[in-house]
C-alpha positions, 0 to 999 in steps of 0.5 A: 907881580899884581899886573902879571897875575892880572894879564894871566887872569884875563888871558885864561878867561879869554882863553876858556870863552873861545874854547868853550865856544869853538868845541860846542856845535850850536847848529846841532841845537838849532831848530830842535823840537821845530816842526820840519817844513812839509814840502812837496817831494819828487821821488821814483814813486811820484809826487807826495808830501814829506808827511807822507813819509813821516806819518808811516815811520820816523825818518832820517833826513840827509841833504846832499847834491849829486855833483858834489865832489866833497863830503857828500858820498862819504857822509852817505856811505858811512851812514849806510855803513853805519845802519847796516852795522847797527842793525837796529830793530826800530822802524825808519826810513832814510830820505836823501834830498838834493839841495841843488836847484838843478839837481834832476831825480835822474841825477840823484838815482844815478848816485843811488846806483853808483853808491849802491845804497837802496838795496833794501828799499829803505832809502828814498831819494828826492828832490824839491822845489821848495828847497829854501823852506826845507833848508830854513826849518831844519837850520841848514845854509849851504853856500855856493862857491862859483870859483869851485863851481861847488856848495860849501856846506856841512854833512847834516843829518836830521832825525824826524819823528812820526809828528814831523818834529826835529828830534836830533841833528848830527853834523859831520861824519858820526859814529854808530853811537851817535846814530843809535842815539838818533834812532832813539831820539826819533822813536821818543825814547829818553836819552840821559846823555843827550838833554834837550835844550831848556830854560832851567838848564843852569849848569850849561856854560852857554844858553842858545836860543833858537828863535834868534840864533844867539847865544850868551854866557850861563851860570855854568860858565862862572862856576867853571872859572870861579876856582881860579878867579878865587884862586887868583884873588887869593895870591893877589891879597897875600901879595898885597898883605906880604908887601904891607907886612915887610913895609911895617917891618922895615918901618919898624926897625928903621925906628 
């Protein structure tokens, strides 16, 4: 019985650890509060530094490529639809940058025309020769698949405030509420439901170090599993005490 209880405890702790790591998207915390690389952009308005955009207003940066047959078009279309539905009064711009080195500005303009995104001039499409520096600064790592002739990558939206710092990141296709929080973040508004990573955040299950990219269990995970550990310990103690009591009783009757 004791061995069975111990095995169940080990399995539960293992499942809790794996489940917590699989459901928590650490990549959205990577490089938060870091400054985005101030790269040279090639746009329809000519060459400019990225800082020329965020010094004017906060920006949302979307990383795509024109030949994408996967997430890129749905990602941009949903972003456009969410922006239109939210109809925020806050001032911000959307910068779409290709991370494919062979993309030309005309390729992105064709993509814009095909999707019909830049109808109000809020969107800017750009290429850059410094894409590696830009990708690194926001923690974006697309991988080229030579068989499919496509990049394996996430849909990534990065919120940049007027000082050029990464205020929030969103991966995947996200809803209006997430976009609203991002817009609030890039305007430096306090969001109680979105605590930024900090050293005194003791109740998180895992801590993440953006500098090393490593994560480790925190006190919150111990607090989460402590009731289960205590319950199994109590059951184990009662089982042992019960066995000793029965043995003592049998010995007394035998005498």
